[in-house]
Every structure is written in structure tokens, then in C-alpha cells.
C-alpha positions, 0 to 999 in steps of 0.5 A: 879679419875673419874671412881670410883667417879661414880661407887660403884660396880665393873663394869664387876662384874655386869655380874658375875651372868651369869657364875653361872646360867646354865639355862641362855640363854643369848648369850655369845656374848651379855654379852661380848658386854655389859661387854665391853661397861660397862668397857669403861663407854659407858652406853647408848650402854650397855642399848641399848644392854640390852634392846634388850635382854629383848625384845627377852627374852622368859623364866622366867630365860631369863627375869630375867637375862635381867632385871638384866642386864638392872637394873645394867646398870641403876644403873651405870647411877644413874637412880635409879627409873628405876633401882629399878623397873628392879632389883626388877623384876629380883629378883622376876623372878629369881629361881637360888640362885646365881642370887637372891644373885646378884640382892639383892646385887645390890638392897643393893647398890641402897638403900645405894645410896638413903639413905635407910639404913634399906633396904640397910642392908636387901638386903645385908643380903639377898644377902649373904644368897643366895650366900652361899659358892660361894666365889667370889660372897660373897666377891663381896657383902662384898666389896659393903657393906664395901663401906657403912661403916664408921669410924674404921669399914672400916679398921677392915672389910677390912683387912680380905677381902684382904686375901679372895681376894688373894685366888680367882682363877681368876687374873681378878676377883682379880684385880677387887676386889683389885681396889674396896677394895682400893677405899673403904679404901683409905680415911681412913688415913695412914693405909687405904692408906697402905692397898690400896697400898698393895692390888693394888700392889699384883694385879699389880704383877700378871698383866701379867695374866690379859687379860682385857686391860681396867682392866689393865688400871684401876689397873694402874690408881688406884695405881698411884692415891695412889702414888700421894696421898702419894706425890710420884709424879714421881712413879705415873707418871711412872705408868700413862705413862705405862697405856697410852701406853695401852690406845692408841688403845682405843676410849674414856674411863673413865680410860684414862681420869683419867690417862691423868688428873693425868699426867697433874696435875703432869707435872704442878707441875713439871713446864713442861707446854708443857707436862701438856698442852698435857695431859690435852688436851687428858683428855678433848678429852676422856671425850668428847668422853664418855660425854653422858654416864657419869651420873650427879647428883645434891646435894645441888644445886651442879652438880657432873659434876662441882665437878668432871669433870670441873677441868679437863676442867679448867686445860686445859684452865689454861695451854692454857691461860698461853701459850697465855700470851707468844704468839702474833698474829695469834698463840695467837688468835688460843690459846685463841679461843681454851681456850674459846671453852674449857670453852664453853664445860663446859657451854654447858654440864651444860645446857644439864645436867640442862635439862637432854636432850642433843638433845635440845642443839645439835639442837640449831642454832650456831652463834658467838656473836662477829659477830653480832654488831660492837659496842658490846664487848663480855666479857668472864670471866674465873675464875681460882684458882689463877687468873681471865682471861678476854677474850674480843671479839671486832670484831673477835679479842680476847683480853686477860686480866689477873687479879691476884685475886683468884676464891675464892675471886671473889665468895665471893664478888659476893655472898656479892653483890648478897645478898646485892642487893637482900635484899635492903641493903646499904652495896653493894658499896664495893663488887660492886666496887671490882667486877668493878675493877676486871671485867670492869676496865682492859678493859675500855680503849679498850672499849672506843677506839672501841666506844663500846655501848653494853657489852655482858657478858657470866658469869659463876658460882657465877657471874651469880647471879650478875647484871653487870649493877650494878657494880660501879666505885665509881661514876657511874654504868655500866648501865650509860655507856653501855647497858648490855646483858647476854648470856649463852655461845658463841653459845647457843642461836639463834641470828637473825639479827637487828629487831629494826624497826619491829612492834611487835605483842604481847601476854600479859598474866598476873595473878593478882590473881591466881585460881585453880593453887594454888592446883597444887603448889609443897607441900614444897612451899605450906608449906612455904607460909602457915606456920605462920613463913613465915608471916614475911620477917625478918628485911627487910623493902622493898616495896611490891615485886612480890616475894614469901614468905620467903623460898618458893623458896628454898622449891621448891628444896625439893625432897620429898613432905612435909606432912605439906602441906596436913595438912595446905591445909585442914585448913579453908580458906587455898586456899583463903589465898594462892591466897591472898599471891600470888596476884600481884596487879600491874599486871593489871596496867602493862598490861593496860599500855602495851596495849597502846604501842603494838599490843596485845592480852591479857589474864588476870586471868581466861583467862590465862589458860594453854589451852587458852595460847596454843591456842593463841600461836599456832594460824594462826598469830604467836606472835613476843613477849610474855609477862608473868606477873605471878609468876615463880620460876627458880631453879637449875634444870628444873624439879623444875622450872615453871611458874604459869597460872590461872589453872595450872603450866607450867614447862620448859619442857612444854614451847617448846610445848606451844610456838612452832611456827608451822605457818609460823614462822621459825623466832620464838619468838623475845622476851619472857618477864617474869616480875614476875619470880625470881631465887632461892636465893643463887643458882648460877645454878638457873639463868640457869632456866631463860636461859632455859625458853628462850631456851625452847621457842626458843626465841631470847631474854628473859627479866626477874629478878634475884630476887623478884621485887618491884611491882611498879618498875616492872610495871614502868620499863616494861612500859618504856621498851616497849615504848622504843622498839617502838622508834626503840631502840635495846632491851638492849638499851631499857632496859638501858634507862628504868633502868636509869629512875628508877635510876634517881628517888630518890625513886628507885635509889637503885639497888634493884629496877632497876638492877635485870632485865637482858636481855638474848640473842639477844640485838639488 
């Protein structure tokens, strides 16, 4: 199910309080529109309608009802802070007991979602007190409270609730409540499934009297889910087909997407590939139609989109790629392109969710990578549950390579390689060779036959943590054969033409020792840097790196401020200790060397303030390249990703403003280099932050690191990279030559030193 993965309260029942309040002045038409939008999952439109109601509200009762509408919509969208504010205001302004009951119920749901069990219990208790003898409202509250229970309590409380549901007068309300009762108990083993089935079948028996088409679809969807769970596939499929007839006249709808997804799964199991393909395609179309309304959350670095909706897209891609394997010529090319575009929607959506802003992605220049360079091949790996599909674009032709290795194995080896390289371990060869055999070896003959010089990789998931330049064939690394560039997607970055021969005007900004910014760092990071246990880096015996103290990167993901930070910061000498730990001794040498190579303006230490940085990039003469040698953290979302200036942090959201080129520069920034930044360890979403920095800066290319860099190695590589650029080498080839120089140095031949550097975007 898609819908109930996001909902904890009955959608249309959010508005039930309206019918109880005789004093309410809200237009029935407005309520009906909001209800329709909510039923379809169109939360943005519902929010807009409710906001207009609030603007027009005059009396206390009208304001209460408007805040209630808005708060419940915000709750559905998982905008919990806004929802809390709106619902508390609605509760405060309400005079009618039934309204107070309804708002208290919603607050109970909200606090449950946020893990505040005391507040949750308090508001559910308050809601029941205000509901009094109103059976539908009391039952609604009990059902929501039921979803907060665990273990045997769920079934014990659910059985009498089913009896109460059957006594309600309205067939619509009975169906709503049956659906939500089933959702609360269907994970409680055989007995729970049996109870869910009983509730839904009773509602379905009366479906002729249900006058809400969306509700009927939800009911059929819920019942078919129970049958599928019980292994009654054909019975589930029959219900899905009935529901599909009802959805034919609907626009994008969550229920329709769920139904088609289930149909696709069942047809796939039955070996009916054509039917499965059609069903998965309809599911994707429905999701795309309502995509902006689907709330996304992150838990332990995992996106609820990837957990719940990505399988639908991959199911469609699975069937398309299977079909392409039996095709030839233009038909095969069309199918492969559709498969790649389907997976591309996942990448675009994930980047949108990373920023929480779809307008950023929608406004980007679109251009296909494969049209840029006749000596470049684009490698697009697609990890499916049972196999790896490699789509390789050379020119305008897509070639398909199928490798029989499951997704789980690839993730395992990618994790091993990333850990080994990040920590300078010797045991990196085996996972590196395995990944080479799966990802590179199948296409080597084609690459050689087409005289390919540059490999452009569009990685996904765990493969984003892997530097493809360090994949090893037993004798040579990929970097010894190809220049390597990374792209977040086929069309997620603007890609100008070949700019190799240009003289670049460069802004060099560096921080060898920070200033007041140490007082602006996230508190969890401060704790990680100042706590005694962070003095040691475990068993690693690596040279001084530009990385933060052990645990500091993961600490930036914390949602709540650590109380320890305040205590630690009050200790004598704490600020100076932070500055010392965050110092980057080789930065001054790095910038000094670069000054000899490029036309430059330099901001070092106290000159590198946020304001001075902004003044430079907003000046009359725009910079083609911006080089920042300072600490930065890229985490699993934009809010926890930042760069350090001397006086303050620069969030990714600020980069677009700071680096906005208003003066004669439609071309934007050619290259953004972040030579001392790092990605959070073990989080395959963290590299999105580095890509996001490039997107925010409107940069054609960005150069950065996957893990904390050896200070001296970084300084040498950057010096060589920029020197190579002045010799009219493209960016990817300039990086390759700089990496080879480190690789051929016996002291720095381990990939720990040279492989973390990745070039994102334009490689020319």
C-alpha cells in the first residue's frame, strides 16, 4: 500500500468536525473541495484552499475551523511544526466541545508521530472527554489511538471496535473506519489478518451504498492487500481489476497507484509480462501525477520515498529491461530509453526531496550527456533485486549488458570497498576487483572499439560511495585507462561546451585556522570534537587528514541539540581547542601554489568571511572558478550540509545566493572546488550534498572528496590539477593526470590518497 504508509488518520474524517458545529461558517463547497483534494492525496491544493479559508475567517469560530483544516492538512503532509502551531491555535479558539475533541485527536496523532508519548496520551484522553457520547467521533479517536498500540493490546482493543463500527449509520463512515481498523491490525499475525479481512468484507458487502468513488477504490485496495498477503493472488487481482474500472475517470490518485502496483506484482509472479508492464507503467504515471503532494521523511538516512515508492519505478524498469533483452534495432532503443528515463525519475525525485524544493530541479538546464563528447561513454548502472543492468551510451546508441549479480551483493561489496578505502585498509583489492568484474569488464571491448577516453558514471545508492577510478582489474586501476566523471543524472546539471582553452579567473578562499565560526557549529559536532573519547581515531594509522574528529560527521545528522555541547563550550580554553582541532595547516601552501598557476583573488582566514566572499563573487567581473579550501560536511539532507567560512557556516541553501552571478555571466561558474570537504560516513545519500553544492552554485562542474583527505596529498593533487588545466586538458583528464602522479608516488600509491577526489558534472 502507498496511501496508508503516509496516513495515520482517516483522510476524509479529518473534516468530520464541520458537521458537528452548527456555528461554523465555512462554505460547504469549500469543505467539499478540501475533502476531495485530501481524498485524492492532493495536499498542496488542499493547503491552498484551507489557507484562503483562514484569510477570510472573521469570527473566533471561523478562525478555529480554518486553523483546524490547515493543521490537519499539514499533519497529512508531515509538516509537523506547522501542524502543531495550527492545531494548538484551533484547539485554543474552539468553543464547541466536538471541535476541541477533533483537534485534540489530531494533536495526539502528531505527538505520536514525533515520539512524544506523554503528550500523545494526554491529548487522546482529552479528545475522548470532549467527544462525550458522540459515537463516530469517539470511535475515530479510539482508532487513531489503536494505531499507537503494540503487541497483544492491538487485537484486544480492536475486536470491540469492530462491533462499534458496524453500529454506525453512515456507510461511508463505516467504510473509512473499517479501512483504518484493518491498517492497524493487519500486521498482527494470522488473527490480525483475519480481523482485518472481516472488517473490510463487511464494508464491501455494503459498497453499493458508498457514494464516494475514492473511498470505494480505497476499500477494494485494502481488501486486495489482505488477500495478496494471504497468498490469494487471483482473488486480490480480481478486486484490483474492479477498482481499476472506478479509477479510469480519475486523475492521478494514490489509491490508483497502489492498485496498479499490486496488479503488476501479481502479473509478474504469474509470468504475464505484458500485463505486468502495463500495470507498472500506470502505477508510475499515477505517482508522477501526485508526486509533489507525497510527503517524504528521512529516518537513519533513508528516504521514505526510496523505501515505499522506488520499488514501483524499479518494477517498471525491471519489466522494460526484460522486454528490451528480446528486442533489436529501434524498438530496443525506445524501450531502453524509457527504462533509463524511469530510473532517472527516481534520481530527480531524490534530489528534489534532498532540497525540499522541486523548483530548483525543474529550473535546471536540460541536456543529454551522451551528446557532449564522441570519446566519452555514459555508464548507467541499474541495480535490480536479481541482477545488475548496465546501460552504456556511446553516441546516441544505448547498449545493454545484463550481469547476474543481485542488488544485495553489489551493496555489500560497495560498502566493503568504501570502508576499506576511507580507512586506508589493505583489504580493498577483493571488493574492488569484484565491482570491476561486474561494472566495467562487461563493456571493455565496446569501450576499446569506440576509442573511449572518458567514462561518465551515473551511480545510484551504495555505488555513490565508490570512487570508480579505484576499481581494479587485477593489474590496473580504472584511472590508468580512463578519465572518470560522475553525474547525478542524465539531465540534472547544465553542461556547457568545451572550455579547455579558456583562461580562468579564480577566487581562492581558504581557512587554515577558523575564527568565530567555531561558535556557530552544530552542537552535536562540537560535542564530538571536544569530548575526550574523540581524541583517538581508533586503530587507523593514517597521516593527518582534513577530516573532522571521529564521529563529528555523523553527529551533524542529530535532530536535537546536544546538551553536552553547552557544558563543553564553557570549559576554559574550549574555543581555542576547537580552532586547533579544525586547523588545516597545508591550506596556506595549497593556495600559495595555486596563486602561481591561475589568475586569482585570494581570501585567507579572517579575509574569508561570509560577507567578503559574497562581495567578491557578486562583483563586476565574475569568477569562472571558485576554490574553497575549508572544512565542509555533506550529510543526508541539505539542512545538515554546510561549508565553514572564518566567521560563520555557509549552508547549501545559501550557496545559490552567495554565488549568484548577476553581472554578465549567463555562463555561470565553470568549476567549484571544495578541497577539504567530506561526506558523512556510511550514508549513501551523503554524496548528494556534494552534488547539491554544485547545483546550488549553478556550477557546470564540481570537484570534491568522498572522505577526509590526507592534507599533503590534497595540496599536491590540487596544485597538479590546476597546472594541468592550464595545459588545455579537460577537467576529467586534468584530474586523472593529477591522480596518476600520486598513484606513482610510492608513499601515496594506496587509493586512500588519490581516489576520493571526484569530478561531478561537465568533464570537458
